[in-house]
TIBARO-564013 format. One record per residue: residue in one letter; y, x, z of N, C-alpha, C, O in turn. Coordinates in steps of 0.001 Angstrom, whole numbers, plus 500000, padded with zeros to 6 digits. Layout:
BEGIN
AYXZYXZYXZYXZ/...
END
This chain:
BEGIN
M846417137241468325845753138508468016844872138344466780844112137381466672/K844978139281465860844142139278464673842979140246464841843148141351465357/L841796139823464401840616140682464457840704141779463400841343141603462362/F840058142910463669840076144040462740838969143863461695837805143718462070/P839292143870460407838242143831459378837338145059459480837804146153459799/Y836057144874459210835132145997459271834004145774458269833769144652457822/G833312146856457922832193146761456990831276147952457154831700149008457623/H830027147790456774829049148864456873827971148650455825827680147515455448/A827382149736455355826353149621454316825580150926454199826058151995454580/T824369150807453660823559151975453334823133151878451873822836150793451372/H823105153023451199822642153090449816822463154561449454823237155401449915/P821461154892448638821282156298448259822504156906447585822742158107447703/K823276156095446884824482156571446201825711156052446942825858154846447138/W826598156966447355827741156561448157828673155570447448829217154698448127/P828893155646446125829783154647445509829284153211445700830091152292445840/M827967153013445706827427151675445925827659151232447368828031150085447616/A827438152146448321827697151806449727829178151500449936829527150558450647/A830046152297449314831481152059449445831876150711448853832719150008449411/A831272150352447728831578149054447108831163147903448021831885146913448142/L830010148030448660829562146988449586830492146887450790830801145785451242/V830939148023451312831854148019452451833194147409452057833753146598452796/L833705147796450902834992147251450442834906145736450249835859145019450556/A833793145252449752833631143806449580833676143096450935834280142030451057/Q833044143679451943833087143082453281834503143101453846834966142108454407/L835192144234453699836546144345454227837473143311453588838246142649454280/R837389143178452273838272142239451578837938140796451936838829139952452016/A836654140512452151836268139159452559836845138832453927837343137727454140/Y836782139784454860837348139538456189838866139405456130839445138557456808/M839506140240455320840971140206455232841479138894454658842647138550454837/A840617138162453972841003136855453420840862135725454437841318134609454187/L840237136001455578840043134972456594841246134902457518841858135930457805/P841600133708457992842821133557458795842788134285460136843839134673460645/D841598134479460722841521135126462039841580136643461961841688137310462990/Y841509137200460752841482138650460587842807139171460046843529138467459340/A843111140423460393844331141057459899844266141203458387843245141630457848/N845341140856457704845361140966456253846190142147455762846251142404454560/A846832142872456690847622144044456300847414145168457316848385145639457909/P846168145608457529845908146669458497846490148005458039846726148214456850/T846715148895458986847405150148458691846547151391458893846778152412458245/L845561151317459783844780152488460175843302152253459910842744151249460354/G842658153177459184841237153059458906840429154067459712840762155251459756/L839368153590460347838409154460461031837157154535460175836555153506459866/L836760155733459791835676155949458835834610156853459449834901157968459883/Y833374156361459480832246157149459975831148157158458920830809156119458353/I830597158344458664829543158500457666828359159229458309828536160001459251/T827155158978457794826012159783458218826027161104457458826699161240456436/D825275162073457976825344163403457386824777163471455972824990164466455279/H824060162438455525823616162403454129824808162412453176824724162959452076/Y825911161809453598827098161708452749828089162854452984829125162902452321/A827801163773453904828769164813454248829242165624453032830431165931452953/P828364165987452080828851166738450924829848165955450069830583166543449275/H829874164634450230830750163784449419831932163246450224832569162273449819/A832227163876451362833251163350452264834602163186451579835250162151451734/Q835035164189450826836340164092450179836360162991449123837346162263449009/D835285162865448355835226161819447339835262160427447988835910159514447476/I834566160277449110834550158981449799835939158630450301836400157505450110/L836617159585450945837963159314451453838931159018450314839730158086450407/D838868159797449247839758159561448099839529158168447514840481157481447142/H838269157756447434837956156446446870838490155323447749839076154364447247/L838293155439449038838746154380449941840275154288449981840830153190450012/T840950155433449980842415155388450009842975154811448707844013154149448715/A842294155060447599842743154493446324842519152986446279843354152248445755/E841392152524446829841069151098446817841851150309447871842053149104447727/L842286150995448924843017150333450015844351151048450226844556151666451271/P845259150975449255846505151763449326847414151376450480848237152186450907/D847286150156450995848146149732452101847669150266453447848401150205454435/V846448150790453491845961151440454712846433152885454634845851153697453915/T847483153201455373848178154473455174847569155642455929847841156795455596/D846747155367456941846251156425457810844743156287458018844203155182458077/W844075157444458129842618157445458272842186158476459298842797159536459429/S841126158151460021840518159086460954839023158796461030838595157672460765/G838228159798461389836788159578461511836033160884461484836628161960461548/T834711160788461389833880161990461364832476161639460884832232160534460399/V831560162588461026830181162440460580829254162434461794829529163095462796/G828163161691461699827152161670462747825762161666462137825591161312460971/V824769162061462925823392161939462450823012160467462344822044160107461674/G823782159634463010823662158189462877825034157580463037825918158182463645/I825219156385462496826472155657462696826141154257463183825002153800463088/A827151153593463702826946152277464304827978151295463793829101151660463446/S827569150044463756828498148950463543827978147782464362827008147916465108/N828618146654464221828243145505465042826765145161464851826352144725463777/N825970145365465915824576144938465955823630145793465118822475145412464929/V824088146943464608823206147726463732823468149216463901824600149634464147/E822401150019463766822486151468463752821858151984462458820861151443461980/Y822447153025461908821881153687460733821527155116461108822417155941461311/F820245155416461203819752156757461497818924157255460322818155156504459722/D819094158538460003818282159180458966818320158428457646817311158346456946/E819468157884457307819663157235456012821133157350455638821987157413456523/P821446157379454342822839157492453917823584156195454185823176155135453710/A824671156268454939825396155050455313826825155397455688827139156541456017/L827683154389455633829058154540456096829526153237456731829030152155456417/A830499153373457635831084152215458321832581152422458412833058153534458638/V833316151333458233834783151377458239835308150219459073834794149105458983/M836323150474459878837072149403460543838555149640460292839036150766460422/L839277148591459936840695148671459629841490148081460788841391146887461074/C842273148916461446842994148513462657844401148041462307845118148676461533/N844767146932462886846072146334462632847026146736463748847196146008464726/L847649147906463591848548148443464611849874148848463973849881149356462852/P850992148636464659852277149107464127852280150622464002851667151318464812/H852969151131462990852959152562462746853517153353463921853115154498464131/D854425152780464684855003153536465794854115153541467032854488154114468055/Q852935152904466952852037152843468097850860153812467993849993153829468867/Y850824154609466940849733155577466831850183156777466011851189156718465305/R849438157850466110849741159074465376848433159798465068847690160156465983/V848148160015463781846982160805463377847302162285463599848390162748463259/F846346163023464171846575164442464402845359165248463937844261164717463772/S845592166536463735844529167465463314845021168870463578846080169065464174/G844240169864463128844694171242463254845930171510462428846705172412462747/V846130170739461364847316170896460525848547170336461224849623170932461170/T848390169194461879849499168548462583849026168187463989848597167056464215/P849092169119464934848599168859466287849443167828467021850598167575466680/L848832167247468032849516166263468862850562166967469717850241167967470359/P851807166480469748852835167137470579852535166955472061851866165993472436/P853015167858472910852808167724474351853405166435474886854350165887474317/A852832165950476006853290164688476585854751164755476990855446163740476966/A855233165955477367856611166094477841857631166199476708858836166212476963/S857163166274475465858107166414474354858860165100474139858429164037474587/G859961165194473463860769163997473227860312163186472039860925162175471695/R859220163631471401858743162925470209857740161844470600857828161294471697/F856797161534469730855811160489469990855119160722471331854661161829471612/K855043159680472157854430159794473481853060159128473453852945157902473418/A852039159952473471850667159445473447850258158969474834850511159640475835/H849622157803474880849077157306476142847601157665476266847131158016477348/T846878157575475164845473157973475108845172158385473675846044158280472812/A843957158852473403843651159319472050842162159232471772841329159476472646/L841847158878470531840496158962469993840344160358469402841094160740468504/V839374161122469904839235162534469526837886162773468862836842162389469391/H837921163415467691836718163904467015836781165426467023837846166003466805/A835654166078467272835671167535467396834431168150466786833386167508466677/D834563169404466390833444170199465885832796170901467068833477171585467832/A831490170738467227830784171318468372830833172835468378830646173443469432/N831080173473467228831107174929467150832473175528467460832658176742467369/T833421174686467822834758175165468149834735175949469463834235175433470462/P835257177177469494835270177950470750836084177253471839837083176593471554/D835645177409473085836365176867474251836627175374474107837709174888474435/L835628174655473614835824173242473298836143172416474542837027171560474500/A835439172658475645835691171888476860837141172047477317837777171080477736/E837655173275477232839041173517477626840009172827476672841047172327477105/L839687172791475381840553172129474409840593170622474635841644169998474485/V839447170035474996839425168602475295840283168304476516841045167337476524/A840160169141477556840975168945478756842457169104478432843290168358478948/E842790170075477577844185170276477202844701169109476371845866168725476481/M843826168545475537844217167373474760844529166196475687845499165469475474/A843696166017476718843942164930477675845288165106478367845967164124478666/E845679166365478625846965166621479269848136166246478380849247166047478870/R847901166147477074848964165764476151849168164251476096850047163767475383/T848361163508476844848505162059476885849069161620478235848898162306479243/G849734160486478242850309159984479480849285159558480496849534159648481698/S848117159086480038847085158599480946846132159698481399845426159532482393/G846103160829480674845129161873480962843726161499480516842754162140480914/Y843616160465479692842308159949479271842213160011477754843066159466477052/V841171160677477244840859160650475817839405160194475661838632160237476618/F839044159765474469837688159279474216837289159653472798838146159842471936/G835976159761472555835497160113471221834193160882471305833359160607472167/G834012161856470402832752162586470398832759163753469433833700163946468663/L831683164528469492831515165702468640830758165317467377829749164615467434/A831253165780466248830556165557464982829130166079465090828887167137465671/A828190165325464525826778165727464549826240165646463135826236164578462524/S825784166787462614825360166815461225824318167894460994824433169004461513/R823298167562460209822343168557459750822809169145458421822116169946457794/N823993168726458018824609169157456783825973169735457144826113170390458176/R826937169508456337828293169963456617828924169108457714828783167885457704/S829617169744458656830314169018459710831747168757459259832495169696458984/V832127167490459185833445167143458664834141166157459594833512165429460361/Q835475166167459492836311165186460161837330164650459168837766165362458264/F837705163390459346838734162775458511840015162642459326839988162142460450/A841122163082458772842421162925459428843497162955458347843846164013457824/L844006161789458029844970161664456938846057160671457320845770159554457750/S847305161086457159848432160191457380849267160124456122849830161131455694/G849355158948455526850126158773454306851436158063454525852169157800453571/F851751157739455802852972156985456076854222157846455951855330157341455770/G854019159166456053855150160060455863855859160469457136856846161203457086/N855358159995458308856039160332459548855406161518460267855791161835461393/V854442162176459631853804163346460222854083164536459317853492164665458244/K854972165390459749855363166537458949854165167441458696853434167776459627/G853960167834457458852889168760457133851640168109456589850781168787456025/H851525166797456752850310166150456291850325165885454782849291165571454193/G851494166012454165851586165647452765850655166430451863850126165891450891/A850449167718452184849605168561451336848166168612451816847344169305451216/A847843167898452880846492167967453437845549167054452659845948165991452183/S844305167480452537843315166687451810842780165541452644842297164545452106/G842865165682453964842359164637454854840960164897455354840482164173456227/V840271165923454824838928166274455281838980167673455880839418168621455229/F838526167794457136838625169048457863837259169457458410836376168621458601/S837104170752458656835949171289459367836471172175460490837378172983460287/G835894172017461673836318172813462814837463172171463571838207171353463030/G837592172558464844838708172095465649838610170639466061837531170047466082/L839767170078466388839868168704466860840772167896465938841709168429465343/S840485166624465830841348165700465101841173164319465706840326164121466577/G841969163366465249841807162014465757843072161200465645843921161459464791/V843193160208466518844341159310466543844824159179467978844046158842468870/A846096159440468202846712159197469500847363157823469471847914157405468453/F847291157124470604847835155772470700848919155719471760848781156292472840/A849999155024471436851057154804472413850610153731473411849592153071473205/Q851365153566474476850955152637475528850925151199475031850183150374475564/G851723150890474016851740149528473495850477149133472758850207147944472584/A849689150126472316848401149835471681847366149715472785846765150710473189/A847158148506473269846355148304474479844876148575474223844273148008473311/L844300149458475050842887149786474948842253149784476332842923149991477344/M840947149546476349840135149725477548838941150581477169838367150405476094/S838559151513478047837461152417477728836580152619478954837072152717480078/R835265152679478723834306152883479803833223153866479347832892153938478163/V832679154621480307831572155538480063830301154929480639830295154469481780/T829231154923479864827944154453480355826959155615480340826790156285479320/Q826312155848481474825418156989481622824016156669481125823587155515481126/G823312157710480701821941157533480223820908158211481094819722158228480763/C821359158781482225820448159480483127820497158857484513821499158260484907/Q819404159006485241819292158454486585819069159585487580818227160451487341/P819802159600488690819610160657489689818240160557490352817731159462490591/I817653161710490643816378161744491352816496162569492629815492162909493254/S817728162886493007817962163605494264819311163166494811820072162472494136/R819597163576496034820939163369496573821850164456496023821378165391495375/Y823153164343496275824087165384495873823964166597496795823766166468498003/H824086167775496189824155169030496923825469169718496563825943169607495433/Q826049170421497513827275171173497228826921172570496727826060173245497292/I827590172989495668827397174339495140828169175307496034829397175253496104/T827450176180496708828082177128497631828131178542497087828801179403497658/A827424178797495981827521180109495321827062179962493882826055179311493603/C827804180569492973827405180547491566827946181793490884828861182448491383/D827362182105489734827732183289488970827712182901487497826650182863486875/G828884182614486941828935182127485565828235180793485463828599179838486150/N827224180721484601826494179457484449825230179418485312824365178566485107/V825122180335486272823964180388487160824351179835488533825258180349489187/V823654178785488957823859178227490289822966179007491245821741178975491128/V823582179703492184822837180591493080822456179895494382821336180050494868/E823400179119494954823124178453496221823573176999496180824595176664495581/L822797176151496822823135174752497055823041174493498556822001174729499171/D824126174010499134824177173755500582823805175000501384823225174894502465/G824137176170500859823847177403501561822429177902501415822074178926501998/E821601177196500643820208177575500430820018178020498978820787177628498101/P818981178848498724818721179242497330818545178014496430817758177120496739/A819275177980495329819303176790494471817925176446493923817571175271493827/L817138177471493560815812177213493016814914176542494051814149175636493718/D815004176983495302814189176383496360814579174931496585813716174079496792/V815881174646496545816348173268496725815821172381495597815356171268495840/M815899172883494360815428172097493227813930171819493319813492170688493105/L813150172840493633811697172656493716811340171647494805810420170846494637/A812061171686495908811810170724496983812150169315496534811399168380496811/D813287169146495838813674167814495351812682167278494328812394166082494302/L812161168167493486811220167741492444809787167653492955808891167181492255/K809584168124494208808254168091494832807224168876494011806106168415493781/V807631170068493578806735170962492860806843172357493468807751172622494256/T805931173239493109805931174609493602805570175570492485804807175227491582/L806124176779492550805815177785491536804402178340491686803934179104490841/D803724177952492767802317178323492895801470177602491848800362178030491526/E802009176504491326801370175771490228802366175731489071802980174696488810/P802526176865488374803619177018487404803591176024486258804652175594485806/R802414175642485770802363174723484629802961173373484997803778172831484254/E802556172828486144803086171533486577804581171635486886805355170732486567/A804976172753487516806378172922487875807266172997486635808302172335486581/L806877173792485641807690173939484431807744172638483639808773172318483044/A806646171885483626806653170595482925807670169658483550808364168929482840/K807765169671484883808727168809485564810146169287485342811051168479485131/V810351170608485387811698171159485187812213170848483783813403170590483606/K811323170869482777811743170614481396812318169218481212813134169004480315/T811914168273482035812425166898481917813567166628482880814044165498482982/T814007167666483590815061167499484594816390168030484073816437169057483396/L817457167330484390818812167759484067819620167801485358819120167437486423/V820868168245485260821733168270486439823004167479486148823550167537485046/G823459166746487145824707166006487045825742166636487956825560166665489173/F826836167147487378827906167782488144829011166777488456829298165872487673/R829611166963489607830732166114489986831785166968490676831475167706491611/N833025166870490221834132167572490839834535166827492093834766165620492025/P834632167498493247834966166781494482836308166074494428836501165069495113/L837242166582493623838547165923493521838449164584492815839330163738492969/E837372164376492029837188163130491305836242162182492020835948161100491512/S835762162574493192834744161769493858835080161474495313834189161189496114/L836372161543495659836760161331497048836446159923497519836147159709498694/N836515158955496601836296157567496976834915157060496620834653155860496700/E834022157969496224832702157546495798831761157382496993831863158109497981/V830857156430496890829827156245497903828762157314497724828375157593496589/P828269157930498808827218158935498660826044158404497844825626157258498006/L825524159254496968824472158856496046823148158638496768822742159457497592/Q822483157544496459821144157287496960820143157633495865820510157737494694/R818881157812496240817868158183495257817720157120494176817387157435493034/T817964155873494529817834154803493546819185154437492938819305153404492279/G820207155277493153821547154949492701821756155174491221820815155454490479/Q823019155045490799823408155260489421824558156243489390825367156285490317/F824638157028488338825774157902488147826981157084487713826844156099486987/G828157157494488157829394156927487666829959157785486552829376158804486180/G831104157365486022831709158079484905832236159454485263832549160248484375/E832340159750486562832853161056486978831797162158486883832115163334487055/V830549161789486610829446162759486572829240163263485148829195162480484199/V829114164586485013828854165223483729827450165819483764827156166654484620/V826584165401482847825183165838482827825027167065481926825573167118480824/R824282168031482411824033169249481644822555169641481735821845169219482648/H822104170455480773820722170924480726820489172084481696821400172860481983/I819264172190482193818790173400482853818234174308481753817325173919481021/V818787175516481644818410176389480524817559177576480968817089178341480125/G817350177746482280816519178852482718816414178928484228817200178323484957/L815424179685484683815218179921486109815351181414486375814997182230485524/D815857181777487547816033183170487941815267183394489246815850183322490328/P813945183670489146813137183821490363813628184948491266813484184860492485/A814206186006490692814658187134491510815761186720492472815758187111493639/R816700185929491977817794185458492842817532184062493395818362183514494120/R816381183487493054816057182108493450817178181176492989817679180355493758/A817564181322491704818699180587491148818269179825489907817176180038489384/I819146178923489433818894178169488210820093178319487275821243178323487713/A819802178443485985820850178560484973821025177219484278820048176549483944/V822263176840484066822586175561483426823462175822482205823941176939482004/S823670174782481386824315174972480087825829174979480140826473175031479092/S826421174929481330827867175094481448828156175796482765827291175870483638/A829354176304482906829697177084484094830303176195485171831434175734485013/P829586175940486261830148175163487366831025176044488243831218177224487950/S831552175474489312832360176250490247831972175894491672831456174808491938/V832224176816492574831919176581493983832728175382494482833919175257494195/G832061174507495232832712173308495749832331172051494993832439170946495524/M831877172216493732831383171057492989830080170571493613829405171317494322/T829739169333493346828463168808493820827528168610492643827961168410491508/L826243168670492934825209168633491898824074167737492350823640167805493500/A823595166895491444822390166092491692821434166297490533821860166361489380/F820164166398490821819172166499489760818894165101489214818922164119489956/C818624165021487904818483163718487267817517163811486102817080164900485729/E817188162674485536816327162615484365816748161450483492817338160481483971/R816440161552482202816747160457481286815895159247481658814714159373481980/N816523158070481606815820156866482007816333155705481166817486155297481297/A815470155175480300815883154115479375816291152852480110817262152200479725/Q815572152498481154815891151279481889817253151390482569818042150445482553/A817522152560483170818819152766483803819936152772482768821016152234483013/A819675153385481601820686153411480541821001152005480052822161151667479815/R819961151185479903820163149810479446820981149012480469821905148287480103/A820637149150481733821345148413482782822801148851482877823688148023483081/D823050150161482729824416150646482840825251150226481645826442149952481793/L824650150169480462825366149705479278825763148247479428826887147872479095/I824861147433479921825178146019480175826304145915481197827186145065481077/R826268146790482206827291146749483255828686147006482699829617146262483007/V828847148063481873830189148378481390830698147298480440831892146998480423/C829795146712479646830209145605478774830670144417479611831672143778479293/A829939144128480675830307143011481545831644143267482227832444142346482391/E831891144517482625833176144854483248834337144572482298835360144013482693/I834160144968481041835223144752480061835438143268479831836579142808479799/R834363142511479671834496141066479443835161140385480620836034139537480435/E834758140745481833835331140106483013836811140412483162837584139559483596/E837209141630482801838621141982482926839474141262481885840648140983482126/L838884140963480732839646140316479669839639138803479757840569138160479271/E838614138214480363838537136762480409839558136204481398839597136648482545/P840377135254480989841353134646481901840653133814482966839523133364482772/Q841339133611484104840736132847485199840513131392484813839521130785485217/E841428130834484034841282129451483572841003129467482076841792130005481300/L839886128881481672839467128901480284839784127588479588839496126507480102/S840382127700478412840528126518477570839179126188476960838253126997477021/L839060125004476373837806124603475745837445125556474615836275125900474448/E838436125986473838838163126900472718837619128232473220836631128743472691/I838272128801474256837840130098474773836463129979475406835603130834475193/A836249128915476187834946128734476833833836128603475802832750129156475974/S834113127871474733833101127701473689832797129017472998831638129306472698/A833836129827472739833638131114472067832866132082472952831986132800472477/L833197132101474237832554133053475138831118132678475456830296133543475758/N830814131378475389829473130915475764828606130559474567827538129968474729/A829050130910473378828281130584472185826944131313472204826830132414472743/S825946130693471614824643131341471502824758132543470585825734132672469846/E823767133426470625823817134637469811823917134299468333824596135001467584/A823257133244467906823291132857466498824671132356466081825040132453464910/E825441131816467047826750131241466732827903132139467163829069131773467010/A827585133298467696828608134134468319829332134985467292829299136213467376/A829983134359466329830777135099465359832003135675466050832464135111467042/P832548136790465552833773137324466154834858136261466215835061135515465257/H835550136195467340836528135135467558837706135695468341837498136437469301/P838960135357467952840126135867468681840120135491470162840715136190470983/A839455134398470504839432133965471900838774134995472812839000134982474022/R837976135872472256837349136904473085838355137966473511838070138771474398/R839530137972472884840621138871473232840275140337472970840862141233473576/I839333140576472077839003141928471633839184141979470124838473141291469392/A840132142789469649840388142876468216839348143734467516839016143493466356/G838834144733468220837848145629467644837370146603468700837949146685469783/A836318147342468390835737148270469354835221149511468652834827149462467486/V835227150623469372834654151884468915833605152308469931833885152366471128/Y832391152606469455831317153025470355830772154362469896830272154498468780/V830874155352470777830339156685470508829179156915471468829365156900472685/S827991157127470930826809157305471750826166158649471440826385159226470375/C825376159133472379824682160403472193823601160270471120822907159255471044/A823470161300470300822430161287469267821039161215469884820084160833469207/G820908161575471158819638161485471850819356160121472440818302159907473039/R820298159186472276820083157816472748819636156984471546818558157218470999/G820442156032471140820117155244469957818879154391470133818333154286471231/G818441153785469045817312152865469066816048153418469687815452152753470533/P815605154631469295814347155147469848814338155198471370813330154864471992/H815456155614471983815512155701473442815509154317474074815016154145475188/F816050153341473378816140151983473920814986151096473484814941149920473846/G814051151641472710812816150928472458812605150384471064811484150010470722/A813654150326470237813501149758468889814714150131468054815760150467468610/P814601150081466732815761150338465875816914149392466200816714148186466348/S818110149941466309819344149190466583819376148521467953820240147684468214/A818440148885468829818369148217470135819625148449470961820090147536471643/E820178149650470911821367149938471726822543149071471306823235148507472153/L822772148963470000823896148146469521823637146663469730824583145895469907/Q822388146248469715822077144852470015822379144522471471822804143410471782/I822159145489472368822532145299473773824041145125473889824510144253474621/V824802145946473176826266145837473203826697144462472710827564143830473313/R826098143996471618826484142700471054826188141562472023827015140671472220/R824993141599472630824648140522473556825528140537474804825889139485475333/A825870141749475271826625141853476521828126141706476326828799141079477144/L828660142281475245830101142251475018830523141042474212831670140605474297/G829606140500473432829956139446472498830048140019471101830059141236470918/D830113139155470133830137139571468738831568139935468357832390139052468112/V831870141233468306833217141704467994833137142770466904832103143422466763/P834208142959466129834223144050465152834006145385465855834655145665466864/L833103146211465335832758147464466012832282148488464997831540148160464071/V832713149732465175832173150874464434832026152035465407832589152015466501/G831268153040465002831106154215465840830081155157465250829644154991464111/F829699156156466044828745157138465536827947157727466685828308157600467855/F826843158380466313825978159045467287826298160534467245826129161193466219/A826761161047468379827443162329468438826587163430469043825544163177469646/G827058164659468864826436165817469486826969166072470880826655167100471479/G827745165186471395828366165260472717829463164215472741830107163970471721/E829684163597473886830646162506473971831879162961474750831785163797475648/I833014162409474402834283162749475041834808161511475762834920160436475173/A835126161677477040835752160606477811836513161231478973836130162276479498/R837593160573479361838485161121480378838975162475479877839624162530478833/N838690163562480577839054164897480084837830165805480044837935167020480212/H836643165180479815835378165904479881834561165751478597834757164831477804/L833641166696478435832557166559477470831327166060478222830968166602479268/Y830685165026477686829518164440478329828277164664477467828370165124476329/G827116164331478028825863164311477298825041163120477732825093162717478894/Y824282162553476814823408161408477071824181160177477539823647159351478278/T825421160057477115826231158909477524826628158076476305826397158469475162/G827224156930476575827883156135475561829319155915476010829570155734477201/V830260155928475083831671155695475400832128154491474584832226154554473358/L832402153407475277832792152157474636834274151914474863834738151886476003/T835015151738473775836454151506473845836793150269473024836331150123471893/V837601149381473593837984148163472881839500148093472763840228148502473667/F839960147571471638841368147257471423841583145828471902840932144898471425/T842492145664472840842659144366473483843988143734473130844860144352472519/A844115142473473537845339141718473271846361141874474377847437141279474316/Q846040142665475385846953142864476501846964144320476882846032145060476569/E848032144743477569848094146126478000847111146363479126847064145592480084/S846321147430479020845359147793480070845323149295480161845440149984479147/N845166149807481346845012151234481534843595151649481161842636150914481397/S843478152833480576842150153314480199841339153637481433840188154058481322/
END
């Protein structure tokens, strides 16, 4: 297995940042453990560079003509191995060494064909989306249905400037892409992967439950009217141990509270939630956007349905840190062979200072999409979140971005991280 070359840089002028990234990529491509003829480029930029998106893509494709396909988007922050760039102009690139028949770049110009079609059969997909796209949750679910696994991963572009996505195929096997510029606004784009492109993906939650699960027994649009047959507002106030007789204290507590929804069809095998428990990947966190004292109901930022379960929760840095370590450990344990050679054992147990990317880790590269509300500040220091990933997963090539919402399975998430690794063996997402 060859490691994926990657590079990242910050500079007030994008040509200088691009030159630094290209120098890193070429240096890695000259090393024996790294791929020297990669085919697919993943490009992430901070919103400072959004006005120059087309110039950046044109420059990179001209400098790297053998990289025939590109995908990516913009974030308020971007990530690479052990580092985060927030509120500064920066870009990150990873070059994936995959056969052309194992992936397909898609966009609004060239959508992904249905899973039942006789053409390219997608097993999973990296999806970038514009948060302003109508019916986005339904489009993400429909995209997941176009894959064999029903699992997609990625995130929503986040920008205080222009929202852009990169989707360019120069190999010639995607009809209609020839006239496309490769820079899009709106809709969905990304890369679909065939089953032979082995990936593993995990969702890490950033919120901790502060109540048990309640069943939604009545709702009206995005208003939850009843929980367990009782007025939803009364149930929430009891769980939060506050009363509207003291409105200031009650509203202060409600402002820091969120709700975690779970579809009963996705939770048949789950252990009932304890107050000190953790959310699993099946839980989707949403904001409380209002109270309805007349109906004793609560309004949330998405429309639930009767039969779903709901737990009240709050953001918790310690829980987020522990859950991030957990998903990294799960991936490492699944990839590590039962019997270790001396080379593999040495690579896996190297100190942080010596933990250079190594093929023995069996991870060619990784993509990490985290919530813009997480990042270093939530974890206590600049780049703290990515440093946790490096310590827990090992030193591997990695790029990603901080999104306005995260995509995993067939859902839109909030306050989560989605970690996906390209592996040396076939694994189900």
